[in-house]
RODO-2510 file (C-alpha; in nm, 4 decimals, decimal comma):
residues 154
     n   res          X          Y          Z
     1     m     0,0220    -0,5983    -0,8923
     2     l     0,1559    -0,2760    -1,0401
     3     l     0,5012    -0,2969    -0,8937
     4     g     0,5639    -0,6597    -1,0730
     5     e     0,3803    -0,9069    -0,8220
     6     e     0,2801    -1,1543    -1,0883
     7     l     0,1121    -1,3557    -0,8525
     8     r    -0,1013    -1,0961    -0,6456
     9     t    -0,4084    -1,0348    -0,7933
    10     s    -0,7110    -0,7791    -0,5917
    11     l    -1,0800    -0,7609    -0,6770
    12     d    -1,0115    -0,3516    -0,5261
    13     i    -0,8430    -0,0829    -0,6130
    14     d    -0,7763     0,1468    -0,2553
    15     v    -0,7737     0,4493    -0,3286
    16     a    -0,6160     0,7232    -0,0708
    17     g    -0,9501     0,9699    -0,0921
    18     p    -0,8114     1,2105     0,1427
    19     y    -0,4665     1,2799    -0,1379
    20     c    -0,6699     1,2995    -0,4445
    21     s    -0,7090     1,5833    -0,6646
    22     g    -0,8820     1,6833    -0,9606
    23     r    -1,2581     1,6470    -0,9675
    24     v    -1,3050     1,3395    -0,8021
    25     l    -1,7146     1,3401    -0,8794
    26     e    -1,5985     1,2777    -1,2370
    27     f    -1,4189     0,9865    -1,1196
    28     r    -1,6844     0,9110    -0,9488
    29     k    -1,9197     0,8639    -1,2225
    30     a    -1,6376     0,6913    -1,4177
    31     a    -1,6126     0,3819    -1,1879
    32     e    -1,9693     0,4071    -1,2186
    33     a    -1,9673     0,3671    -1,6036
    34     a    -1,6996     0,1316    -1,6162
    35     g    -1,9009    -0,0927    -1,3704
    36     l    -1,6545    -0,0159    -1,0707
    37     p    -1,9048     0,0461    -0,6871
    38     i    -1,6845     0,1728    -0,5394
    39     d    -1,7200     0,0728    -0,1334
    40     p    -1,9743    -0,1482    -0,2112
    41     d    -2,1041    -0,4046     0,0801
    42     p    -1,8627    -0,5804     0,2340
    43     s    -1,9767    -0,8847     0,1383
    44     f    -1,9204    -0,8296    -0,2413
    45     r    -1,6911    -1,0043    -0,4078
    46     g    -1,6812    -0,8507    -0,7888
    47     n    -1,4130    -0,6011    -0,8964
    48     h    -1,4277    -0,2882    -0,7011
    49     i    -1,2907     0,0716    -0,5720
    50     e    -1,1359     0,1380    -0,1558
    51     w    -1,2060     0,4561    -0,1113
    52     v    -0,9971     0,4867     0,1989
    53     g    -1,0411     0,7817     0,4477
    54     p    -0,8260     1,0003     0,6981
    55     l    -0,9565     0,7669     0,9395
    56     r    -0,7949     0,4226     0,8591
    57     l    -0,5454     0,5447     0,5601
    58     a    -0,1692     0,4563     0,6614
    59     l     0,0215     0,6721     0,3976
    60     p     0,2168     0,9371     0,4336
    61     k     0,1517     1,2461     0,2451
    62     p     0,2215     1,2646    -0,0756
    63     d     0,6472     1,3629    -0,2404
    64     p     0,7110     1,3953    -0,5937
    65     t     1,0643     1,3283    -0,4593
    66     s     0,9992     0,9895    -0,4039
    67     d     0,6229     0,8420    -0,5399
    68     m     0,5970     0,6454    -0,8399
    69     v     0,3767     0,6819    -1,1099
    70     l     0,2365     0,3357    -1,2386
    71     w     0,0549     0,4912    -1,4290
    72     q    -0,0190     0,7958    -1,6539
    73     g    -0,3401     0,8516    -1,8826
    74     d    -0,5248     1,1557    -2,0137
    75     h    -0,6677     1,1958    -1,7408
    76     l    -0,5847     0,9818    -1,5083
    77     t    -0,2335     0,9767    -1,3219
    78     v    -0,2135     0,6190    -1,0255
    79     r     0,1255     0,7150    -0,8144
    80     s     0,1751     0,5074    -0,5169
    81     v     0,4183     0,5655    -0,2539
    82     s     0,7686     0,4548    -0,2327
    83     p     0,8132     0,1033    -0,1179
    84     a     1,0034     0,1851     0,1835
    85     h     0,6289     0,3657     0,2657
    86     l     0,4314     0,0387     0,1252
    87     i     0,5687    -0,1406     0,3608
    88     a     0,5251     0,0677     0,6709
    89     s     0,1333     0,1273     0,5491
    90     k     0,1348    -0,3150     0,5145
    91     l     0,2275    -0,3323     0,8937
    92     i    -0,0768    -0,1819     1,0364
    93     r    -0,1902    -0,5656     0,9905
    94     y     0,0592    -0,7808     0,8709
    95     d    -0,1804    -1,0099     0,7588
    96     e    -0,0469    -1,3292     0,5116
    97     s    -0,1143    -1,1032     0,1450
    98     d     0,0805    -0,8564     0,3098
    99     m     0,3533    -0,9908     0,4170
   100     a     0,3544    -1,1967     0,0520
   101     d     0,3797    -0,8071    -0,0852
   102     i     0,5966    -0,7185     0,1762
   103     r     0,8329    -0,9714     0,1031
   104     f     0,8262    -0,9484    -0,2320
   105     i     0,8651    -0,5568    -0,2495
   106     v     1,1678    -0,5989    -0,0548
   107     e     1,3183    -0,9146    -0,2516
   108     n     1,2988    -0,7215    -0,5740
   109     a     1,3000    -0,3137    -0,4954
   110     g     1,6005    -0,3373    -0,1905
   111     v     1,3992    -0,2426     0,0975
   112     s     1,5684    -0,2386     0,3833
   113     y     1,4701    -0,2726     0,7429
   114     s     1,6115     0,0712     0,7857
   115     d     1,4386     0,2477     0,5295
   116     i     1,0357     0,0980     0,6663
   117     l     1,1714     0,2464     0,9777
   118     e     1,2027     0,5685     0,8519
   119     s     0,9237     0,5070     0,6509
   120     v     0,7543     0,4571     1,0102
   121     k     0,7936     0,7771     1,1582
   122     n     0,6259     0,9366     0,8388
   123     l     0,3106     0,7712     0,9138
   124     p     0,0121     0,9473     1,0101
   125     a     0,0750     1,0419     1,3721
   126     r    -0,1911     0,8197     1,4955
   127     f    -0,0391     0,4618     1,3279
   128     g     0,3042     0,5857     1,4797
   129     k     0,2804     0,4474     1,8693
   130     d     0,0212     0,1855     1,6972
   131     p     0,1295    -0,1169     1,9906
   132     v    -0,0029    -0,3390     1,6711
   133     l     0,1833    -0,1773     1,4453
   134     i     0,5033    -0,1640     1,7046
   135     d     0,4628    -0,5931     1,7466
   136     n     0,4514    -0,6154     1,2991
   137     l     0,7926    -0,4004     1,2535
   138     e     0,9211    -0,6307     1,5255
   139     n     0,7717    -1,0212     1,3832
   140     l     0,8734    -0,8109     0,9704
   141     k     1,2265    -0,7849     1,1477
   142     l     1,2564    -1,1842     1,2388
   143     d     1,1043    -1,2054     0,9007
   144     m     1,3367    -1,0971     0,6905
   145     q     1,6213    -1,2783     0,8793
   146     i     1,4323    -1,5516     0,7673
   147     w     1,3810    -1,4699     0,3983
   148     r     1,7601    -1,4051     0,4622
   149     v     1,8760    -1,6675     0,5277
   150     e     1,6003    -1,8671     0,2651
   151     s     1,7126    -1,7104    -0,0710
   152     g     2,0663    -1,7396     0,0318
   153     n     2,2046    -1,3694     0,1365
   154     s     2,3095    -1,4791     0,5220
***
């Protein structure tokens, strides 16, 4: 949503726990005070925060040279990895939402397949040889060819 995709809405905010710095306890208290539960029961359907721990985190370590600042306030800065890294992280699942997000990013940020391949190499080691991710990478390659044809960029 913060990258400008108008049709994308989400009920949760994903936080890469291992890469957070600062006063995490204060963040948790502020979220609670704002009515945003952290990691509520999976049946919960409201706005919430998902704290992504190290075993599920499919993002490379932060890189100040390529990370994007999405929002900055007095006490909180929200960053995202580069567009190619974001796409690589979505290949773990590559469901309909991920596919739509990836297409939007590819078309609006000019990310190439080779950029994504390079980013996959920077994922945490446990994801680098994941058979689902490798299959999804091949699926993405085909999808990107179809998207080029659909948009008239052959």
